[in-house]
PDB file of N, CA, C and O in Angstrom:
ATOM      1  N   MET A   1     109.213  92.638 109.922  1.00  0.00           N
ATOM      2  CA  MET A   1     107.859  93.081 110.200  1.00  0.00           C
ATOM      3  C   MET A   1     107.738  94.573 109.873  1.00  0.00           C
ATOM      4  O   MET A   1     108.576  95.376 110.284  1.00  0.00           O
ATOM      5  N   VAL A   2     106.713  94.925 109.147  1.00  0.00           N
ATOM      6  CA  VAL A   2     106.488  96.324 108.784  1.00  0.00           C
ATOM      7  C   VAL A   2     105.780  97.032 109.929  1.00  0.00           C
ATOM      8  O   VAL A   2     104.777  96.553 110.457  1.00  0.00           O
ATOM      9  N   ARG A   3     106.327  98.182 110.296  1.00  0.00           N
ATOM     10  CA  ARG A   3     105.750  99.009 111.375  1.00  0.00           C
ATOM     11  C   ARG A   3     105.502 100.415 110.843  1.00  0.00           C
ATOM     12  O   ARG A   3     106.168 100.866 109.911  1.00  0.00           O
ATOM     13  N   LYS A   4     104.539 101.097 111.447  1.00  0.00           N
ATOM     14  CA  LYS A   4     104.287 102.518 111.167  1.00  0.00           C
ATOM     15  C   LYS A   4     104.383 103.239 112.502  1.00  0.00           C
ATOM     16  O   LYS A   4     103.650 102.932 113.442  1.00  0.00           O
ATOM     17  N   VAL A   5     105.305 104.209 112.573  1.00  0.00           N
ATOM     18  CA  VAL A   5     105.551 104.932 113.819  1.00  0.00           C
ATOM     19  C   VAL A   5     105.484 106.426 113.545  1.00  0.00           C
ATOM     20  O   VAL A   5     105.995 106.908 112.534  1.00  0.00           O
ATOM     21  N   LEU A   6     104.849 107.153 114.458  1.00  0.00           N
ATOM     22  CA  LEU A   6     104.770 108.609 114.388  1.00  0.00           C
ATOM     23  C   LEU A   6     105.849 109.203 115.278  1.00  0.00           C
ATOM     24  O   LEU A   6     105.951 108.864 116.457  1.00  0.00           O
ATOM     25  N   PHE A   7     106.654 110.091 114.706  1.00  0.00           N
ATOM     26  CA  PHE A   7     107.723 110.768 115.428  1.00  0.00           C
ATOM     27  C   PHE A   7     107.418 112.257 115.498  1.00  0.00           C
ATOM     28  O   PHE A   7     107.052 112.863 114.490  1.00  0.00           O
ATOM     29  N   LYS A   8     107.565 112.847 116.667  1.00  0.00           N
ATOM     30  CA  LYS A   8     107.492 114.300 116.825  1.00  0.00           C
ATOM     31  C   LYS A   8     108.889 114.848 116.555  1.00  0.00           C
ATOM     32  O   LYS A   8     109.883 114.282 117.011  1.00  0.00           O
ATOM     33  N   ILE A   9     108.962 115.948 115.815  1.00  0.00           N
ATOM     34  CA  ILE A   9     110.251 116.547 115.488  1.00  0.00           C
ATOM     35  C   ILE A   9     110.220 118.024 115.834  1.00  0.00           C
ATOM     36  O   ILE A   9     109.444 118.785 115.256  1.00  0.00           O
ATOM     37  N   LYS A  10     111.050 118.426 116.763  1.00  0.00           N
ATOM     38  CA  LYS A  10     111.215 119.844 117.073  1.00  0.00           C
ATOM     39  C   LYS A  10     112.413 120.349 116.290  1.00  0.00           C
ATOM     40  O   LYS A  10     113.367 119.610 116.050  1.00  0.00           O
ATOM     41  N   GLY A  11     112.358 121.608 115.896  1.00  0.00           N
ATOM     42  CA  GLY A  11     113.494 122.229 115.240  1.00  0.00           C
ATOM     43  C   GLY A  11     113.346 122.451 113.751  1.00  0.00           C
ATOM     44  O   GLY A  11     114.199 123.101 113.148  1.00  0.00           O
ATOM     45  N   MET A  12     112.286 121.930 113.129  1.00  0.00           N
ATOM     46  CA  MET A  12     112.060 122.233 111.713  1.00  0.00           C
ATOM     47  C   MET A  12     111.626 123.686 111.612  1.00  0.00           C
ATOM     48  O   MET A  12     110.808 124.146 112.408  1.00  0.00           O
ATOM     49  N   HIS A  13     112.166 124.414 110.639  1.00  0.00           N
ATOM     50  CA  HIS A  13     111.801 125.821 110.520  1.00  0.00           C
ATOM     51  C   HIS A  13     111.184 126.197 109.169  1.00  0.00           C
ATOM     52  O   HIS A  13     110.886 127.366 108.926  1.00  0.00           O
ATOM     53  N   CYS A  14     110.992 125.202 108.285  1.00  0.00           N
ATOM     54  CA  CYS A  14     110.354 125.488 106.998  1.00  0.00           C
ATOM     55  C   CYS A  14     109.947 124.181 106.316  1.00  0.00           C
ATOM     56  O   CYS A  14     110.303 123.096 106.775  1.00  0.00           O
ATOM     57  N   THR A  15     109.206 124.296 105.228  1.00  0.00           N
ATOM     58  CA  THR A  15     108.778 123.100 104.504  1.00  0.00           C
ATOM     59  C   THR A  15     109.951 122.371 103.856  1.00  0.00           C
ATOM     60  O   THR A  15     109.876 121.165 103.623  1.00  0.00           O
ATOM     61  N   SER A  16     111.025 123.085 103.565  1.00  0.00           N
ATOM     62  CA  SER A  16     112.219 122.429 103.015  1.00  0.00           C
ATOM     63  C   SER A  16     112.803 121.442 104.022  1.00  0.00           C
ATOM     64  O   SER A  16     113.344 120.408 103.631  1.00  0.00           O
ATOM     65  N   CYS A  17     112.699 121.748 105.303  1.00  0.00           N
ATOM     66  CA  CYS A  17     113.159 120.814 106.338  1.00  0.00           C
ATOM     67  C   CYS A  17     112.395 119.495 106.210  1.00  0.00           C
ATOM     68  O   CYS A  17     112.992 118.419 106.241  1.00  0.00           O
ATOM     69  N   ALA A  18     111.090 119.587 106.069  1.00  0.00           N
ATOM     70  CA  ALA A  18     110.261 118.389 105.942  1.00  0.00           C
ATOM     71  C   ALA A  18     110.636 117.601 104.689  1.00  0.00           C
ATOM     72  O   ALA A  18     110.710 116.372 104.721  1.00  0.00           O
ATOM     73  N   MET A  19     110.869 118.302 103.599  1.00  0.00           N
ATOM     74  CA  MET A  19     111.259 117.637 102.348  1.00  0.00           C
ATOM     75  C   MET A  19     112.622 116.956 102.490  1.00  0.00           C
ATOM     76  O   MET A  19     112.823 115.857 101.974  1.00  0.00           O
ATOM     77  N   ASN A  20     113.551 117.601 103.185  1.00  0.00           N
ATOM     78  CA  ASN A  20     114.873 117.000 103.393  1.00  0.00           C
ATOM     79  C   ASN A  20     114.775 115.743 104.250  1.00  0.00           C
ATOM     80  O   ASN A  20     115.441 114.746 103.973  1.00  0.00           O
ATOM     81  N   ILE A  21     113.951 115.791 105.284  1.00  0.00           N
ATOM     82  CA  ILE A  21     113.768 114.625 106.142  1.00  0.00           C
ATOM     83  C   ILE A  21     113.162 113.475 105.339  1.00  0.00           C
ATOM     84  O   ILE A  21     113.639 112.343 105.421  1.00  0.00           O
ATOM     85  N   ASP A  22     112.120 113.758 104.568  1.00  0.00           N
ATOM     86  CA  ASP A  22     111.513 112.713 103.738  1.00  0.00           C
ATOM     87  C   ASP A  22     112.534 112.122 102.773  1.00  0.00           C
ATOM     88  O   ASP A  22     112.628 110.902 102.633  1.00  0.00           O
ATOM     89  N   GLY A  23     113.286 112.972 102.118  1.00  0.00           N
ATOM     90  CA  GLY A  23     114.267 112.497 101.143  1.00  0.00           C
ATOM     91  C   GLY A  23     115.320 111.607 101.768  1.00  0.00           C
ATOM     92  O   GLY A  23     115.647 110.550 101.229  1.00  0.00           O
ATOM     93  N   GLU A  24     115.850 112.028 102.900  1.00  0.00           N
ATOM     94  CA  GLU A  24     116.891 111.252 103.575  1.00  0.00           C
ATOM     95  C   GLU A  24     116.340 109.920 104.083  1.00  0.00           C
ATOM     96  O   GLU A  24     116.976 108.880 103.911  1.00  0.00           O
ATOM     97  N   LEU A  25     115.178 109.945 104.699  1.00  0.00           N
ATOM     98  CA  LEU A  25     114.603 108.698 105.211  1.00  0.00           C
ATOM     99  C   LEU A  25     114.243 107.735 104.090  1.00  0.00           C
ATOM    100  O   LEU A  25     114.468 106.531 104.212  1.00  0.00           O
ATOM    101  N   GLU A  26     113.688 108.251 103.003  1.00  0.00           N
ATOM    102  CA  GLU A  26     113.299 107.383 101.892  1.00  0.00           C
ATOM    103  C   GLU A  26     114.503 106.742 101.216  1.00  0.00           C
ATOM    104  O   GLU A  26     114.365 105.707 100.565  1.00  0.00           O
ATOM    105  N   ASP A  27     115.679 107.341 101.361  1.00  0.00           N
ATOM    106  CA  ASP A  27     116.918 106.765 100.822  1.00  0.00           C
ATOM    107  C   ASP A  27     117.582 105.793 101.796  1.00  0.00           C
ATOM    108  O   ASP A  27     118.627 105.222 101.485  1.00  0.00           O
ATOM    109  N   THR A  28     116.986 105.604 102.967  1.00  0.00           N
ATOM    110  CA  THR A  28     117.546 104.737 103.998  1.00  0.00           C
ATOM    111  C   THR A  28     116.984 103.329 103.849  1.00  0.00           C
ATOM    112  O   THR A  28     115.773 103.143 103.725  1.00  0.00           O
ATOM    113  N   GLU A  29     117.875 102.342 103.863  1.00  0.00           N
ATOM    114  CA  GLU A  29     117.454 100.950 103.708  1.00  0.00           C
ATOM    115  C   GLU A  29     116.467 100.558 104.802  1.00  0.00           C
ATOM    116  O   GLU A  29     116.694 100.810 105.985  1.00  0.00           O
ATOM    117  N   GLY A  30     115.375  99.941 104.383  1.00  0.00           N
ATOM    118  CA  GLY A  30     114.357  99.476 105.317  1.00  0.00           C
ATOM    119  C   GLY A  30     113.172 100.405 105.436  1.00  0.00           C
ATOM    120  O   GLY A  30     112.105  99.989 105.888  1.00  0.00           O
ATOM    121  N   VAL A  31     113.333 101.663 105.038  1.00  0.00           N
ATOM    122  CA  VAL A  31     112.219 102.623 105.102  1.00  0.00           C
ATOM    123  C   VAL A  31     111.367 102.465 103.853  1.00  0.00           C
ATOM    124  O   VAL A  31     111.869 102.521 102.730  1.00  0.00           O
ATOM    125  N   LYS A  32     110.086 102.270 104.062  1.00  0.00           N
ATOM    126  CA  LYS A  32     109.151 102.069 102.954  1.00  0.00           C
ATOM    127  C   LYS A  32     108.478 103.369 102.519  1.00  0.00           C
ATOM    128  O   LYS A  32     108.327 103.631 101.326  1.00  0.00           O
ATOM    129  N   LEU A  33     108.069 104.191 103.513  1.00  0.00           N
ATOM    130  CA  LEU A  33     107.292 105.395 103.215  1.00  0.00           C
ATOM    131  C   LEU A  33     107.443 106.387 104.354  1.00  0.00           C
ATOM    132  O   LEU A  33     107.507 106.001 105.522  1.00  0.00           O
ATOM    133  N   THR A  34     107.501 107.671 104.009  1.00  0.00           N
ATOM    134  CA  THR A  34     107.520 108.718 105.033  1.00  0.00           C
ATOM    135  C   THR A  34     106.508 109.793 104.660  1.00  0.00           C
ATOM    136  O   THR A  34     106.201 110.008 103.487  1.00  0.00           O
ATOM    137  N   LYS A  35     106.006 110.454 105.679  1.00  0.00           N
ATOM    138  CA  LYS A  35     105.072 111.571 105.482  1.00  0.00           C
ATOM    139  C   LYS A  35     105.399 112.585 106.578  1.00  0.00           C
ATOM    140  O   LYS A  35     104.945 112.458 107.715  1.00  0.00           O
ATOM    141  N   THR A  36     106.187 113.585 106.216  1.00  0.00           N
ATOM    142  CA  THR A  36     106.628 114.593 107.176  1.00  0.00           C
ATOM    143  C   THR A  36     105.814 115.866 106.999  1.00  0.00           C
ATOM    144  O   THR A  36     105.576 116.317 105.879  1.00  0.00           O
ATOM    145  N   SER A  37     105.390 116.439 108.122  1.00  0.00           N
ATOM    146  CA  SER A  37     104.608 117.669 108.110  1.00  0.00           C
ATOM    147  C   SER A  37     105.325 118.734 108.937  1.00  0.00           C
ATOM    148  O   SER A  37     105.504 118.589 110.146  1.00  0.00           O
ATOM    149  N   TYR A  38     105.728 119.799 108.262  1.00  0.00           N
ATOM    150  CA  TYR A  38     106.327 120.934 108.965  1.00  0.00           C
ATOM    151  C   TYR A  38     105.296 121.565 109.898  1.00  0.00           C
ATOM    152  O   TYR A  38     105.617 121.906 111.036  1.00  0.00           O
ATOM    153  N   ALA A  39     104.063 121.721 109.424  1.00  0.00           N
ATOM    154  CA  ALA A  39     103.013 122.373 110.220  1.00  0.00           C
ATOM    155  C   ALA A  39     102.710 121.608 111.512  1.00  0.00           C
ATOM    156  O   ALA A  39     102.444 122.214 112.550  1.00  0.00           O
ATOM    157  N   LYS A  40     102.752 120.288 111.441  1.00  0.00           N
ATOM    158  CA  LYS A  40     102.466 119.466 112.622  1.00  0.00           C
ATOM    159  C   LYS A  40     103.724 119.096 113.396  1.00  0.00           C
ATOM    160  O   LYS A  40     103.647 118.527 114.485  1.00  0.00           O
ATOM    161  N   GLN A  41     104.896 119.425 112.822  1.00  0.00           N
ATOM    162  CA  GLN A  41     106.176 119.094 113.469  1.00  0.00           C
ATOM    163  C   GLN A  41     106.276 117.597 113.754  1.00  0.00           C
ATOM    164  O   GLN A  41     106.599 117.180 114.866  1.00  0.00           O
ATOM    165  N   GLN A  42     105.990 116.793 112.715  1.00  0.00           N
ATOM    166  CA  GLN A  42     106.014 115.349 112.895  1.00  0.00           C
ATOM    167  C   GLN A  42     106.297 114.637 111.579  1.00  0.00           C
ATOM    168  O   GLN A  42     106.182 115.218 110.500  1.00  0.00           O
ATOM    169  N   THR A  43     106.669 113.370 111.694  1.00  0.00           N
ATOM    170  CA  THR A  43     106.797 112.514 110.529  1.00  0.00           C
ATOM    171  C   THR A  43     106.254 111.136 110.867  1.00  0.00           C
ATOM    172  O   THR A  43     106.468 110.620 111.963  1.00  0.00           O
ATOM    173  N   GLU A  44     105.555 110.556 109.917  1.00  0.00           N
ATOM    174  CA  GLU A  44     105.060 109.194 110.056  1.00  0.00           C
ATOM    175  C   GLU A  44     105.926 108.335 109.149  1.00  0.00           C
ATOM    176  O   GLU A  44     106.043 108.607 107.954  1.00  0.00           O
ATOM    177  N   VAL A  45     106.531 107.302 109.713  1.00  0.00           N
ATOM    178  CA  VAL A  45     107.467 106.475 108.966  1.00  0.00           C
ATOM    179  C   VAL A  45     106.993 105.031 108.969  1.00  0.00           C
ATOM    180  O   VAL A  45     106.734 104.451 110.024  1.00  0.00           O
ATOM    181  N   THR A  46     106.883 104.459 107.778  1.00  0.00           N
ATOM    182  CA  THR A  46     106.586 103.044 107.621  1.00  0.00           C
ATOM    183  C   THR A  46     107.894 102.368 107.247  1.00  0.00           C
ATOM    184  O   THR A  46     108.550 102.757 106.281  1.00  0.00           O
ATOM    185  N   PHE A  47     108.272 101.343 108.025  1.00  0.00           N
ATOM    186  CA  PHE A  47     109.582 100.727 107.816  1.00  0.00           C
ATOM    187  C   PHE A  47     109.573  99.247 108.177  1.00  0.00           C
ATOM    188  O   PHE A  47     108.678  98.766 108.872  1.00  0.00           O
ATOM    189  N   ASP A  48     110.578  98.542 107.696  1.00  0.00           N
ATOM    190  CA  ASP A  48     110.775  97.135 107.996  1.00  0.00           C
ATOM    191  C   ASP A  48     111.651  97.054 109.239  1.00  0.00           C
ATOM    192  O   ASP A  48     112.839  97.373 109.186  1.00  0.00           O
ATOM    193  N   SER A  49     111.072  96.632 110.350  1.00  0.00           N
ATOM    194  CA  SER A  49     111.802  96.626 111.620  1.00  0.00           C
ATOM    195  C   SER A  49     112.904  95.567 111.672  1.00  0.00           C
ATOM    196  O   SER A  49     113.699  95.552 112.611  1.00  0.00           O
ATOM    197  N   GLU A  50     112.958  94.696 110.686  1.00  0.00           N
ATOM    198  CA  GLU A  50     114.052  93.726 110.609  1.00  0.00           C
ATOM    199  C   GLU A  50     115.277  94.331 109.929  1.00  0.00           C
ATOM    200  O   GLU A  50     116.373  93.777 110.010  1.00  0.00           O
ATOM    201  N   LYS A  51     115.088  95.479 109.252  1.00  0.00           N
ATOM    202  CA  LYS A  51     116.185  96.133 108.542  1.00  0.00           C
ATOM    203  C   LYS A  51     116.627  97.442 109.184  1.00  0.00           C
ATOM    204  O   LYS A  51     117.772  97.862 109.020  1.00  0.00           O
ATOM    205  N   ILE A  52     115.719  98.087 109.915  1.00  0.00           N
ATOM    206  CA  ILE A  52     116.039  99.381 110.530  1.00  0.00           C
ATOM    207  C   ILE A  52     115.273  99.508 111.847  1.00  0.00           C
ATOM    208  O   ILE A  52     114.129  99.066 111.956  1.00  0.00           O
ATOM    209  N   SER A  53     115.908 100.107 112.829  1.00  0.00           N
ATOM    210  CA  SER A  53     115.287 100.279 114.148  1.00  0.00           C
ATOM    211  C   SER A  53     114.718 101.681 114.306  1.00  0.00           C
ATOM    212  O   SER A  53     115.026 102.581 113.524  1.00  0.00           O
ATOM    213  N   VAL A  54     113.895 101.854 115.315  1.00  0.00           N
ATOM    214  CA  VAL A  54     113.369 103.172 115.662  1.00  0.00           C
ATOM    215  C   VAL A  54     114.538 104.116 115.973  1.00  0.00           C
ATOM    216  O   VAL A  54     114.534 105.270 115.544  1.00  0.00           O
ATOM    217  N   ASP A  55     115.534 103.628 116.717  1.00  0.00           N
ATOM    218  CA  ASP A  55     116.699 104.460 117.058  1.00  0.00           C
ATOM    219  C   ASP A  55     117.447 104.923 115.817  1.00  0.00           C
ATOM    220  O   ASP A  55     117.942 106.049 115.777  1.00  0.00           O
ATOM    221  N   LYS A  56     117.535 104.064 114.802  1.00  0.00           N
ATOM    222  CA  LYS A  56     118.226 104.439 113.555  1.00  0.00           C
ATOM    223  C   LYS A  56     117.421 105.508 112.810  1.00  0.00           C
ATOM    224  O   LYS A  56     118.005 106.420 112.225  1.00  0.00           O
ATOM    225  N   VAL A  57     116.095 105.407 112.824  1.00  0.00           N
ATOM    226  CA  VAL A  57     115.264 106.442 112.197  1.00  0.00           C
ATOM    227  C   VAL A  57     115.538 107.784 112.878  1.00  0.00           C
ATOM    228  O   VAL A  57     115.743 108.800 112.214  1.00  0.00           O
ATOM    229  N   ILE A  58     115.539 107.769 114.209  1.00  0.00           N
ATOM    230  CA  ILE A  58     115.790 108.998 114.964  1.00  0.00           C
ATOM    231  C   ILE A  58     117.178 109.555 114.668  1.00  0.00           C
ATOM    232  O   ILE A  58     117.323 110.758 114.448  1.00  0.00           O
ATOM    233  N   SER A  59     118.192 108.709 114.658  1.00  0.00           N
ATOM    234  CA  SER A  59     119.550 109.203 114.400  1.00  0.00           C
ATOM    235  C   SER A  59     119.700 109.725 112.972  1.00  0.00           C
ATOM    236  O   SER A  59     120.465 110.659 112.731  1.00  0.00           O
ATOM    237  N   THR A  60     118.981 109.132 112.032  1.00  0.00           N
ATOM    238  CA  THR A  60     119.007 109.622 110.644  1.00  0.00           C
ATOM    239  C   THR A  60     118.425 111.030 110.561  1.00  0.00           C
ATOM    240  O   THR A  60     118.955 111.881 109.847  1.00  0.00           O
ATOM    241  N   ILE A  61     117.347 111.275 111.281  1.00  0.00           N
ATOM    242  CA  ILE A  61     116.740 112.610 111.309  1.00  0.00           C
ATOM    243  C   ILE A  61     117.691 113.606 111.969  1.00  0.00           C
ATOM    244  O   ILE A  61     117.924 114.695 111.444  1.00  0.00           O
ATOM    245  N   LYS A  62     118.232 113.226 113.116  1.00  0.00           N
ATOM    246  CA  LYS A  62     119.093 114.145 113.869  1.00  0.00           C
ATOM    247  C   LYS A  62     120.383 114.489 113.140  1.00  0.00           C
ATOM    248  O   LYS A  62     120.917 115.583 113.321  1.00  0.00           O
ATOM    249  N   LYS A  63     120.894 113.575 112.319  1.00  0.00           N
ATOM    250  CA  LYS A  63     122.154 113.862 111.629  1.00  0.00           C
ATOM    251  C   LYS A  63     121.977 114.906 110.521  1.00  0.00           C
ATOM    252  O   LYS A  63     122.958 115.501 110.074  1.00  0.00           O
ATOM    253  N   LEU A  64     120.747 115.132 110.079  1.00  0.00           N
ATOM    254  CA  LEU A  64     120.482 116.137 109.058  1.00  0.00           C
ATOM    255  C   LEU A  64     120.707 117.559 109.570  1.00  0.00           C
ATOM    256  O   LEU A  64     121.169 118.429 108.832  1.00  0.00           O
ATOM    257  N   ASP A  65     120.377 117.780 110.837  1.00  0.00           N
ATOM    258  CA  ASP A  65     120.500 119.118 111.419  1.00  0.00           C
ATOM    259  C   ASP A  65     120.544 118.953 112.936  1.00  0.00           C
ATOM    260  O   ASP A  65     119.670 118.311 113.517  1.00  0.00           O
ATOM    261  N   ASP A  66     121.539 119.518 113.566  1.00  0.00           N
ATOM    262  CA  ASP A  66     121.680 119.340 115.015  1.00  0.00           C
ATOM    263  C   ASP A  66     120.581 120.051 115.810  1.00  0.00           C
ATOM    264  O   ASP A  66     120.499 119.883 117.026  1.00  0.00           O
ATOM    265  N   ARG A  67     119.738 120.843 115.141  1.00  0.00           N
ATOM    266  CA  ARG A  67     118.607 121.484 115.824  1.00  0.00           C
ATOM    267  C   ARG A  67     117.391 120.563 115.915  1.00  0.00           C
ATOM    268  O   ARG A  67     116.466 120.834 116.681  1.00  0.00           O
ATOM    269  N   TYR A  68     117.387 119.472 115.137  1.00  0.00           N
ATOM    270  CA  TYR A  68     116.243 118.558 115.161  1.00  0.00           C
ATOM    271  C   TYR A  68     116.272 117.695 116.414  1.00  0.00           C
ATOM    272  O   TYR A  68     117.304 117.134 116.783  1.00  0.00           O
ATOM    273  N   ASP A  69     115.124 117.603 117.054  1.00  0.00           N
ATOM    274  CA  ASP A  69     114.944 116.726 118.201  1.00  0.00           C
ATOM    275  C   ASP A  69     113.789 115.796 117.856  1.00  0.00           C
ATOM    276  O   ASP A  69     112.628 116.203 117.898  1.00  0.00           O
ATOM    277  N   ALA A  70     114.099 114.566 117.519  1.00  0.00           N
ATOM    278  CA  ALA A  70     113.093 113.597 117.097  1.00  0.00           C
ATOM    279  C   ALA A  70     112.845 112.578 118.202  1.00  0.00           C
ATOM    280  O   ALA A  70     113.778 112.052 118.809  1.00  0.00           O
ATOM    281  N   ARG A  71     111.568 112.315 118.445  1.00  0.00           N
ATOM    282  CA  ARG A  71     111.156 111.327 119.462  1.00  0.00           C
ATOM    283  C   ARG A  71     109.898 110.620 119.002  1.00  0.00           C
ATOM    284  O   ARG A  71     109.110 111.166 118.230  1.00  0.00           O
ATOM    285  N   VAL A  72     109.719 109.406 119.482  1.00  0.00           N
ATOM    286  CA  VAL A  72     108.481 108.685 119.178  1.00  0.00           C
ATOM    287  C   VAL A  72     107.330 109.420 119.863  1.00  0.00           C
ATOM    288  O   VAL A  72     107.411 109.763 121.042  1.00  0.00           O
ATOM    289  N   SER A  73     106.269 109.654 119.112  1.00  0.00           N
ATOM    290  CA  SER A  73     105.097 110.347 119.658  1.00  0.00           C
ATOM    291  C   SER A  73     104.353 109.437 120.607  1.00  0.00           C
ATOM    292  O   SER A  73     104.186 108.248 120.334  1.00  0.00           O
ATOM    293  N   LYS A  74     103.912 109.982 121.709  1.00  0.00           N
ATOM    294  CA  LYS A  74     103.118 109.231 122.687  1.00  0.00           C
ATOM    295  C   LYS A  74     101.625 109.349 122.397  1.00  0.00           C
ATOM    296  O   LYS A  74     100.808 108.693 123.043  1.00  0.00           O
ATOM    297  N   ASP A  75     101.273 110.189 121.420  1.00  0.00           N
ATOM    298  CA  ASP A  75      99.851 110.419 121.081  1.00  0.00           C
ATOM    299  C   ASP A  75      99.253 109.240 120.341  1.00  0.00           C
ATOM    300  O   ASP A  75      98.076 109.267 119.985  1.00  0.00           O
TER     301      ASP A  75
END
């Protein structure tokens, strides 16, 4: 099942951070599309929930930089 989830990300310090997150997530099996915004400190991820979990998306973001704190947005 395809899902779209918004994640808040603390710890990004430039637009290159957003580009790195998009690149890493887009190379991850099951991820269809990402849209990361440094200005909004968030990423929207469209993914196949049968191939990748929300927890795996979060761990993929966090492994890029130990300063990143990614969580599902409650907004």
